[in-house]
N, C-alpha and C positions, 0 to 999 in steps of 0.2 A: 043485350049481352053480346052484340055484334062485334065491335072493336074495342071493347072496354078493357082496360089493362089491370092486372091483378096488383094489388098494392103491396103484395108480399114477394112476388117474383119478378113483377114488371112484364109478365108474358100475357098472352091472351087469356082474359077472364074465363072464357067458356072451356079452356083447357085444364083448369084447376077447380071448376065448380063441382060441388057435391051437394046433394039435396039433405043438408044437415044444418038447420039454423043454428043450433048450439055452437057449432064451429065456425059461424059466420059463412057458411057454405062454401068454404075453401079448404082444400086438402092440405095446404100449408099451415093453417091454423090447427087443423085436426092432428098433424103430426106433431106440431110443437106442444100441443096440450097433452097428447096421449102418447107420443112415441110410437114405436113400432107396435103394431097390433097384429093378433093372430087371425087366421082366416075365420075362425069362429067368432071372434070379437066383431070383425067387419061384417059377417053375415047377420049378427044381432043388431048392429047399428042401423043397417039399411033394410032390414026385414025380409031377407031372402034366405033360402037354404044354404047350409054349408056346402052341399053339393054344387049348387049353382055358382058360389064364390069360387070354388076350385075350378070349375069349368072355365069362368072368365079368366082366372089366373093363367090357365094352360093356354087359352087363346092369346092372351097378351105376351106371354113369353115366346109363343110361336112366331108372333109378328115381330117382336124384338129380334129374335133369332135371324129371321129373314132379312131385316133391315141391316143388322151387323154383317152378315155375309155378303149382302149387296154393297155396303160401304167398303168393305175390304177388297172387293174385286174392282173398284173403280179407281 
């Protein structure tokens, strides 16, 4: 999975890979098939608690917020 390209977005395959064979292990396929999913739906799909999914979401939003602030200051 090192330098493989995603056939859906042409980006790095490891950036859009998920452990869900029913969706070809790709977030783009999952979104195309299912549309927007709630945190509860995501938790059930990957087998973790709703609280853990919420924690991951908060961490991701925090990182995005830092990146946006950094990009605006340059």
